[in-house]
N, CA, C and O atoms as a Maestro MAE file, in Angstrom:
{
 s_m_m2io_version
 :::
 2.0.0
}

f_m_ct {
 s_m_title
 :::
 protein
 m_atom[244] {
  # First column is atom index #
  i_m_mmod_type
  r_m_x_coord
  r_m_y_coord
  r_m_z_coord
  i_m_residue_number
  s_m_chain_name
  s_m_pdb_residue_name
  s_m_pdb_atom_name
  i_m_atomic_number
  :::
  1 25 21.917 9.156 -10.487 1 A "UNK " " N  " 7
  2 3 21.606 8.196 -9.819 1 A "UNK " " CA " 6
  3 2 20.240 8.879 -9.952 1 A "UNK " " C  " 6
  4 15 20.127 10.103 -9.885 1 A "UNK " " O  " 8
  5 25 18.694 7.638 -10.239 2 A "UNK " " N  " 7
  6 3 17.336 7.633 -10.313 2 A "UNK " " CA " 6
  7 2 16.971 7.466 -8.970 2 A "UNK " " C  " 6
  8 15 17.462 6.873 -8.009 2 A "UNK " " O  " 8
  9 25 15.769 8.292 -9.205 3 A "UNK " " N  " 7
  10 3 14.540 8.082 -8.459 3 A "UNK " " CA " 6
  11 2 14.470 6.454 -7.296 3 A "UNK " " C  " 6
  12 15 14.528 6.164 -6.101 3 A "UNK " " O  " 8
  13 25 14.340 5.905 -8.412 4 A "UNK " " N  " 7
  14 3 14.123 4.242 -7.442 4 A "UNK " " CA " 6
  15 2 14.918 4.005 -6.840 4 A "UNK " " C  " 6
  16 15 14.604 3.612 -5.717 4 A "UNK " " O  " 8
  17 25 16.729 4.097 -7.233 5 A "UNK " " N  " 7
  18 3 17.907 3.718 -6.321 5 A "UNK " " CA " 6
  19 2 17.618 4.278 -5.355 5 A "UNK " " C  " 6
  20 15 17.420 3.548 -4.384 5 A "UNK " " O  " 8
  21 25 17.433 6.003 -5.118 6 A "UNK " " N  " 7
  22 3 17.351 6.643 -4.358 6 A "UNK " " CA " 6
  23 2 16.347 6.419 -3.406 6 A "UNK " " C  " 6
  24 15 16.445 6.511 -2.182 6 A "UNK " " O  " 8
  25 25 15.550 6.172 -3.960 7 A "UNK " " N  " 7
  26 3 13.877 5.212 -3.135 7 A "UNK " " CA " 6
  27 2 14.957 4.014 -2.118 7 A "UNK " " C  " 6
  28 15 15.221 4.007 -0.916 7 A "UNK " " O  " 8
  29 25 15.359 3.124 -3.220 8 A "UNK " " N  " 7
  30 3 15.890 1.746 -2.404 8 A "UNK " " CA " 6
  31 2 16.422 2.195 -0.762 8 A "UNK " " C  " 6
  32 15 15.964 1.965 0.358 8 A "UNK " " O  " 8
  33 25 17.591 2.928 -1.262 9 A "UNK " " N  " 7
  34 3 18.709 3.389 -0.405 9 A "UNK " " CA " 6
  35 2 17.922 3.714 0.780 9 A "UNK " " C  " 6
  36 15 18.383 3.451 1.891 9 A "UNK " " O  " 8
  37 25 16.653 4.322 0.634 10 A "UNK " " N  " 7
  38 3 16.220 5.548 1.980 10 A "UNK " " CA " 6
  39 2 14.915 4.309 2.636 10 A "UNK " " C  " 6
  40 15 14.164 4.309 3.612 10 A "UNK " " O  " 8
  41 25 15.103 3.628 1.820 11 A "UNK " " N  " 7
  42 3 14.064 2.387 2.595 11 A "UNK " " CA " 6
  43 2 14.908 1.390 3.711 11 A "UNK " " C  " 6
  44 15 14.701 1.043 4.873 11 A "UNK " " O  " 8
  45 25 16.116 1.096 2.561 12 A "UNK " " N  " 7
  46 3 17.241 0.515 3.951 12 A "UNK " " CA " 6
  47 2 17.560 1.944 4.792 12 A "UNK " " C  " 6
  48 15 17.428 1.809 6.008 12 A "UNK " " O  " 8
  49 25 17.699 2.418 4.634 13 A "UNK " " N  " 7
  50 3 18.649 3.485 5.682 13 A "UNK " " CA " 6
  51 2 17.114 3.334 6.794 13 A "UNK " " C  " 6
  52 15 17.466 2.860 7.875 13 A "UNK " " O  " 8
  53 25 15.876 3.568 6.757 14 A "UNK " " N  " 7
  54 3 14.688 3.253 7.702 14 A "UNK " " CA " 6
  55 2 14.732 2.232 8.341 14 A "UNK " " C  " 6
  56 15 14.448 2.171 9.537 14 A "UNK " " O  " 8
  57 25 15.139 1.157 7.553 15 A "UNK " " N  " 7
  58 3 15.361 -0.348 8.380 15 A "UNK " " CA " 6
  59 2 16.274 -0.756 9.362 15 A "UNK " " C  " 6
  60 15 16.272 -1.596 10.261 15 A "UNK " " O  " 8
  61 25 17.316 0.362 8.783 16 A "UNK " " N  " 7
  62 3 18.692 0.104 9.363 16 A "UNK " " CA " 6
  63 2 18.438 1.202 11.057 16 A "UNK " " C  " 6
  64 15 19.439 1.269 11.771 16 A "UNK " " O  " 8
  65 25 17.638 1.670 11.363 17 A "UNK " " N  " 7
  66 3 17.022 2.874 12.257 17 A "UNK " " CA " 6
  67 2 17.006 2.017 13.546 17 A "UNK " " C  " 6
  68 15 17.790 2.180 14.481 17 A "UNK " " O  " 8
  69 25 16.253 1.302 13.502 18 A "UNK " " N  " 7
  70 3 15.679 0.593 14.772 18 A "UNK " " CA " 6
  71 2 17.613 0.141 15.233 18 A "UNK " " C  " 6
  72 15 18.026 0.188 16.392 18 A "UNK " " O  " 8
  73 25 18.249 -0.145 14.358 19 A "UNK " " N  " 7
  74 3 19.638 -1.042 15.713 19 A "UNK " " CA " 6
  75 2 20.204 0.178 16.096 19 A "UNK " " C  " 6
  76 15 20.878 0.021 17.114 19 A "UNK " " O  " 8
  77 25 20.199 1.983 15.460 20 A "UNK " " N  " 7
  78 3 20.817 2.879 16.378 20 A "UNK " " CA " 6
  79 2 19.622 3.270 17.933 20 A "UNK " " C  " 6
  80 15 19.854 3.826 19.007 20 A "UNK " " O  " 8
  81 25 18.554 2.753 17.437 21 A "UNK " " N  " 7
  82 3 17.803 2.927 18.944 21 A "UNK " " CA " 6
  83 2 17.861 2.250 19.494 21 A "UNK " " C  " 6
  84 15 17.832 2.702 20.638 21 A "UNK " " O  " 8
  85 25 17.966 0.924 19.497 22 A "UNK " " N  " 7
  86 3 18.257 -0.249 20.573 22 A "UNK " " CA " 6
  87 2 19.504 0.190 20.898 22 A "UNK " " C  " 6
  88 15 19.296 0.737 21.981 22 A "UNK " " O  " 8
  89 25 21.118 0.349 20.572 23 A "UNK " " N  " 7
  90 3 21.961 0.757 20.989 23 A "UNK " " CA " 6
  91 2 21.931 1.992 21.547 23 A "UNK " " C  " 6
  92 15 22.897 2.182 22.286 23 A "UNK " " O  " 8
  93 25 21.080 3.016 21.453 24 A "UNK " " N  " 7
  94 3 20.678 4.371 22.286 24 A "UNK " " CA " 6
  95 2 20.321 3.987 23.663 24 A "UNK " " C  " 6
  96 15 20.521 4.733 24.621 24 A "UNK " " O  " 8
  97 25 19.780 2.794 23.758 25 A "UNK " " N  " 7
  98 3 18.265 2.222 24.711 25 A "UNK " " CA " 6
  99 2 19.411 1.171 25.951 25 A "UNK " " C  " 6
  100 15 18.901 0.673 26.955 25 A "UNK " " O  " 8
  101 25 21.070 0.979 25.607 26 A "UNK " " N  " 7
  102 3 21.856 0.659 26.509 26 A "UNK " " CA " 6
  103 2 22.665 1.475 27.015 26 A "UNK " " C  " 6
  104 15 23.296 2.441 26.583 26 A "UNK " " O  " 8
  105 25 22.492 0.557 28.768 27 A "UNK " " N  " 7
  106 3 22.881 1.782 29.785 27 A "UNK " " CA " 6
  107 2 24.872 2.222 29.870 27 A "UNK " " C  " 6
  108 15 25.512 3.089 30.465 27 A "UNK " " O  " 8
  109 25 25.179 1.286 29.096 28 A "UNK " " N  " 7
  110 3 26.860 1.740 29.357 28 A "UNK " " CA " 6
  111 2 27.076 2.207 28.181 28 A "UNK " " C  " 6
  112 15 27.831 1.441 27.583 28 A "UNK " " O  " 8
  113 25 26.738 3.217 27.473 29 A "UNK " " N  " 7
  114 3 27.211 3.743 26.375 29 A "UNK " " CA " 6
  115 2 27.901 4.670 26.504 29 A "UNK " " C  " 6
  116 15 28.579 5.098 25.570 29 A "UNK " " O  " 8
  117 25 27.892 5.220 27.732 30 A "UNK " " N  " 7
  118 3 28.423 6.186 28.159 30 A "UNK " " CA " 6
  119 2 29.012 7.577 27.136 30 A "UNK " " C  " 6
  120 15 28.071 8.370 27.096 30 A "UNK " " O  " 8
  121 25 29.633 7.868 26.710 31 A "UNK " " N  " 7
  122 3 29.893 9.621 25.805 31 A "UNK " " CA " 6
  123 2 29.403 9.059 24.217 31 A "UNK " " C  " 6
  124 15 28.779 9.882 23.546 31 A "UNK " " O  " 8
  125 25 29.651 7.760 23.631 32 A "UNK " " N  " 7
  126 3 29.139 7.380 22.675 32 A "UNK " " CA " 6
  127 2 27.617 7.905 22.506 32 A "UNK " " C  " 6
  128 15 27.384 8.261 21.350 32 A "UNK " " O  " 8
  129 25 26.714 8.010 23.250 33 A "UNK " " N  " 7
  130 3 25.705 7.941 23.432 33 A "UNK " " CA " 6
  131 2 24.832 9.197 22.333 33 A "UNK " " C  " 6
  132 15 23.853 9.177 21.587 33 A "UNK " " O  " 8
  133 25 26.213 10.567 22.930 34 A "UNK " " N  " 7
  134 3 25.945 12.012 22.260 34 A "UNK " " CA " 6
  135 2 25.990 11.765 20.558 34 A "UNK " " C  " 6
  136 15 25.180 12.185 19.731 34 A "UNK " " O  " 8
  137 25 27.302 10.881 20.310 35 A "UNK " " N  " 7
  138 3 27.286 10.144 18.824 35 A "UNK " " CA " 6
  139 2 26.205 9.324 18.213 35 A "UNK " " C  " 6
  140 15 25.902 9.472 17.028 35 A "UNK " " O  " 8
  141 25 25.576 8.406 19.042 36 A "UNK " " N  " 7
  142 3 24.493 7.464 18.880 36 A "UNK " " CA " 6
  143 2 23.373 8.525 18.634 36 A "UNK " " C  " 6
  144 15 23.097 8.710 17.449 36 A "UNK " " O  " 8
  145 25 22.812 9.118 19.389 37 A "UNK " " N  " 7
  146 3 21.920 10.204 19.500 37 A "UNK " " CA " 6
  147 2 21.920 11.100 17.655 37 A "UNK " " C  " 6
  148 15 21.027 11.051 16.809 37 A "UNK " " O  " 8
  149 25 23.271 11.827 17.588 38 A "UNK " " N  " 7
  150 3 23.517 12.637 16.910 38 A "UNK " " CA " 6
  151 2 23.238 12.106 15.142 38 A "UNK " " C  " 6
  152 15 22.718 12.802 14.270 38 A "UNK " " O  " 8
  153 25 23.813 10.544 14.973 39 A "UNK " " N  " 7
  154 3 23.256 9.887 13.652 39 A "UNK " " CA " 6
  155 2 21.924 9.939 13.871 39 A "UNK " " C  " 6
  156 15 21.374 10.718 13.092 39 A "UNK " " O  " 8
  157 25 21.139 9.367 14.692 40 A "UNK " " N  " 7
  158 3 19.088 9.363 14.831 40 A "UNK " " CA " 6
  159 2 18.675 10.899 14.282 40 A "UNK " " C  " 6
  160 15 17.903 11.106 13.346 40 A "UNK " " O  " 8
  161 25 19.118 11.561 14.793 41 A "UNK " " N  " 7
  162 3 19.000 12.787 14.228 41 A "UNK " " CA " 6
  163 2 19.095 13.315 12.778 41 A "UNK " " C  " 6
  164 15 18.164 13.728 12.087 41 A "UNK " " O  " 8
  165 25 20.318 13.225 12.475 42 A "UNK " " N  " 7
  166 3 20.330 13.389 11.269 42 A "UNK " " CA " 6
  167 2 20.015 12.461 10.353 42 A "UNK " " C  " 6
  168 15 20.008 12.837 9.181 42 A "UNK " " O  " 8
  169 25 19.632 10.834 10.699 43 A "UNK " " N  " 7
  170 3 18.829 9.944 9.509 43 A "UNK " " CA " 6
  171 2 17.365 10.267 9.733 43 A "UNK " " C  " 6
  172 15 16.542 9.804 8.943 43 A "UNK " " O  " 8
  173 25 17.043 10.894 10.573 44 A "UNK " " N  " 7
  174 3 15.755 11.469 10.943 44 A "UNK " " CA " 6
  175 2 15.297 12.915 9.787 44 A "UNK " " C  " 6
  176 15 14.185 13.211 9.348 44 A "UNK " " O  " 8
  177 25 16.051 13.292 9.660 45 A "UNK " " N  " 7
  178 3 16.650 14.781 9.188 45 A "UNK " " CA " 6
  179 2 16.630 13.937 7.454 45 A "UNK " " C  " 6
  180 15 15.938 14.333 6.517 45 A "UNK " " O  " 8
  181 25 17.360 13.010 7.423 46 A "UNK " " N  " 7
  182 3 17.495 12.785 6.091 46 A "UNK " " CA " 6
  183 2 16.274 12.047 5.655 46 A "UNK " " C  " 6
  184 15 16.033 12.085 4.448 46 A "UNK " " O  " 8
  185 25 15.537 11.444 6.358 47 A "UNK " " N  " 7
  186 3 14.476 10.766 5.836 47 A "UNK " " CA " 6
  187 2 12.816 11.751 5.768 47 A "UNK " " C  " 6
  188 15 11.780 11.698 5.107 47 A "UNK " " O  " 8
  189 25 13.243 12.390 6.613 48 A "UNK " " N  " 7
  190 3 11.870 13.287 6.170 48 A "UNK " " CA " 6
  191 2 12.269 14.347 5.189 48 A "UNK " " C  " 6
  192 15 11.284 14.949 4.763 48 A "UNK " " O  " 8
  193 25 13.610 14.831 4.614 49 A "UNK " " N  " 7
  194 3 14.019 15.977 3.522 49 A "UNK " " CA " 6
  195 2 13.405 14.935 2.227 49 A "UNK " " C  " 6
  196 15 12.732 15.375 1.295 49 A "UNK " " O  " 8
  197 25 13.786 13.504 2.389 50 A "UNK " " N  " 7
  198 3 13.291 12.888 1.197 50 A "UNK " " CA " 6
  199 2 11.744 12.955 0.891 50 A "UNK " " C  " 6
  200 15 11.307 13.295 -0.209 50 A "UNK " " O  " 8
  201 25 10.796 12.525 2.187 51 A "UNK " " N  " 7
  202 3 9.427 12.555 2.577 51 A "UNK " " CA " 6
  203 2 9.098 14.046 1.426 51 A "UNK " " C  " 6
  204 15 8.404 14.069 0.410 51 A "UNK " " O  " 8
  205 25 9.993 15.306 2.153 52 A "UNK " " N  " 7
  206 3 9.203 15.820 1.583 52 A "UNK " " CA " 6
  207 2 9.605 16.540 0.197 52 A "UNK " " C  " 6
  208 15 8.863 17.460 -0.149 52 A "UNK " " O  " 8
  209 25 10.688 16.227 -0.626 53 A "UNK " " N  " 7
  210 3 11.110 16.374 -1.390 53 A "UNK " " CA " 6
  211 2 10.725 15.576 -2.423 53 A "UNK " " C  " 6
  212 15 10.881 16.069 -3.541 53 A "UNK " " O  " 8
  213 25 10.184 14.286 -2.349 54 A "UNK " " N  " 7
  214 3 9.059 13.058 -3.016 54 A "UNK " " CA " 6
  215 2 8.130 12.806 -2.145 54 A "UNK " " C  " 6
  216 15 8.207 11.991 -1.224 54 A "UNK " " O  " 8
  217 25 7.254 13.481 -2.408 55 A "UNK " " N  " 7
  218 3 6.046 12.984 -1.549 55 A "UNK " " CA " 6
  219 2 5.034 11.817 -1.618 55 A "UNK " " C  " 6
  220 15 4.335 11.243 -0.784 55 A "UNK " " O  " 8
  221 25 5.287 11.670 -3.264 56 A "UNK " " N  " 7
  222 3 4.505 11.078 -4.001 56 A "UNK " " CA " 6
  223 2 5.619 9.358 -3.986 56 A "UNK " " C  " 6
  224 15 5.378 8.272 -4.512 56 A "UNK " " O  " 8
  225 25 6.331 9.633 -3.485 57 A "UNK " " N  " 7
  226 3 7.516 8.318 -3.357 57 A "UNK " " CA " 6
  227 2 6.958 8.076 -2.276 57 A "UNK " " C  " 6
  228 15 6.613 6.914 -2.489 57 A "UNK " " O  " 8
  229 25 6.476 8.396 -0.882 58 A "UNK " " N  " 7
  230 3 6.463 7.852 -0.360 58 A "UNK " " CA " 6
  231 2 5.199 7.010 -0.200 58 A "UNK " " C  " 6
  232 15 5.212 6.225 0.748 58 A "UNK " " O  " 8
  233 25 4.511 7.031 -0.685 59 A "UNK " " N  " 7
  234 3 2.952 6.798 -0.327 59 A "UNK " " CA " 6
  235 2 2.772 5.191 -1.545 59 A "UNK " " C  " 6
  236 15 1.745 4.517 -1.466 59 A "UNK " " O  " 8
  237 25 3.789 4.846 -2.459 60 A "UNK " " N  " 7
  238 3 3.933 3.371 -3.271 60 A "UNK " " CA " 6
  239 2 5.429 2.746 -3.206 60 A "UNK " " C  " 6
  240 15 6.512 3.257 -3.492 60 A "UNK " " O  " 8
  241 25 5.115 1.534 -2.755 61 A "UNK " " N  " 7
  242 3 6.371 0.720 -2.332 61 A "UNK " " CA " 6
  243 2 6.750 0.331 -3.518 61 A "UNK " " C  " 6
  244 15 7.754 -0.370 -3.646 61 A "UNK " " O  " 8
  :::
 }
 m_bond[243] {
  # First column is bond index #
  i_m_from
  i_m_to
  i_m_order
  :::
  1 1 2 1
  2 2 3 1
  3 3 4 2
  4 3 5 1
  5 5 6 1
  6 6 7 1
  7 7 8 2
  8 7 9 1
  9 9 10 1
  10 10 11 1
  11 11 12 2
  12 11 13 1
  13 13 14 1
  14 14 15 1
  15 15 16 2
  16 15 17 1
  17 17 18 1
  18 18 19 1
  19 19 20 2
  20 19 21 1
  21 21 22 1
  22 22 23 1
  23 23 24 2
  24 23 25 1
  25 25 26 1
  26 26 27 1
  27 27 28 2
  28 27 29 1
  29 29 30 1
  30 30 31 1
  31 31 32 2
  32 31 33 1
  33 33 34 1
  34 34 35 1
  35 35 36 2
  36 35 37 1
  37 37 38 1
  38 38 39 1
  39 39 40 2
  40 39 41 1
  41 41 42 1
  42 42 43 1
  43 43 44 2
  44 43 45 1
  45 45 46 1
  46 46 47 1
  47 47 48 2
  48 47 49 1
  49 49 50 1
  50 50 51 1
  51 51 52 2
  52 51 53 1
  53 53 54 1
  54 54 55 1
  55 55 56 2
  56 55 57 1
  57 57 58 1
  58 58 59 1
  59 59 60 2
  60 59 61 1
  61 61 62 1
  62 62 63 1
  63 63 64 2
  64 63 65 1
  65 65 66 1
  66 66 67 1
  67 67 68 2
  68 67 69 1
  69 69 70 1
  70 70 71 1
  71 71 72 2
  72 71 73 1
  73 73 74 1
  74 74 75 1
  75 75 76 2
  76 75 77 1
  77 77 78 1
  78 78 79 1
  79 79 80 2
  80 79 81 1
  81 81 82 1
  82 82 83 1
  83 83 84 2
  84 83 85 1
  85 85 86 1
  86 86 87 1
  87 87 88 2
  88 87 89 1
  89 89 90 1
  90 90 91 1
  91 91 92 2
  92 91 93 1
  93 93 94 1
  94 94 95 1
  95 95 96 2
  96 95 97 1
  97 97 98 1
  98 98 99 1
  99 99 100 2
  100 99 101 1
  101 101 102 1
  102 102 103 1
  103 103 104 2
  104 103 105 1
  105 105 106 1
  106 106 107 1
  107 107 108 2
  108 107 109 1
  109 109 110 1
  110 110 111 1
  111 111 112 2
  112 111 113 1
  113 113 114 1
  114 114 115 1
  115 115 116 2
  116 115 117 1
  117 117 118 1
  118 118 119 1
  119 119 120 2
  120 119 121 1
  121 121 122 1
  122 122 123 1
  123 123 124 2
  124 123 125 1
  125 125 126 1
  126 126 127 1
  127 127 128 2
  128 127 129 1
  129 129 130 1
  130 130 131 1
  131 131 132 2
  132 131 133 1
  133 133 134 1
  134 134 135 1
  135 135 136 2
  136 135 137 1
  137 137 138 1
  138 138 139 1
  139 139 140 2
  140 139 141 1
  141 141 142 1
  142 142 143 1
  143 143 144 2
  144 143 145 1
  145 145 146 1
  146 146 147 1
  147 147 148 2
  148 147 149 1
  149 149 150 1
  150 150 151 1
  151 151 152 2
  152 151 153 1
  153 153 154 1
  154 154 155 1
  155 155 156 2
  156 155 157 1
  157 157 158 1
  158 158 159 1
  159 159 160 2
  160 159 161 1
  161 161 162 1
  162 162 163 1
  163 163 164 2
  164 163 165 1
  165 165 166 1
  166 166 167 1
  167 167 168 2
  168 167 169 1
  169 169 170 1
  170 170 171 1
  171 171 172 2
  172 171 173 1
  173 173 174 1
  174 174 175 1
  175 175 176 2
  176 175 177 1
  177 177 178 1
  178 178 179 1
  179 179 180 2
  180 179 181 1
  181 181 182 1
  182 182 183 1
  183 183 184 2
  184 183 185 1
  185 185 186 1
  186 186 187 1
  187 187 188 2
  188 187 189 1
  189 189 190 1
  190 190 191 1
  191 191 192 2
  192 191 193 1
  193 193 194 1
  194 194 195 1
  195 195 196 2
  196 195 197 1
  197 197 198 1
  198 198 199 1
  199 199 200 2
  200 199 201 1
  201 201 202 1
  202 202 203 1
  203 203 204 2
  204 203 205 1
  205 205 206 1
  206 206 207 1
  207 207 208 2
  208 207 209 1
  209 209 210 1
  210 210 211 1
  211 211 212 2
  212 211 213 1
  213 213 214 1
  214 214 215 1
  215 215 216 2
  216 215 217 1
  217 217 218 1
  218 218 219 1
  219 219 220 2
  220 219 221 1
  221 221 222 1
  222 222 223 1
  223 223 224 2
  224 223 225 1
  225 225 226 1
  226 226 227 1
  227 227 228 2
  228 227 229 1
  229 229 230 1
  230 230 231 1
  231 231 232 2
  232 231 233 1
  233 233 234 1
  234 234 235 1
  235 235 236 2
  236 235 237 1
  237 237 238 1
  238 238 239 1
  239 239 240 2
  240 239 241 1
  241 241 242 1
  242 242 243 1
  243 243 244 2
  :::
 }
}
């Protein structure tokens, strides 16, 4: 997989993150809240790792 394709996928993941945040705000989520929170943490870790690994790629679109 080339860097351009990886950057496109990371951008897509970043755009979907807000859906998880909105889901986490639902009051009737129950035990699923733990899983949604974990998914958010893992997404954030993935995005941060990409930015640390390819710092030049986060500035250019």
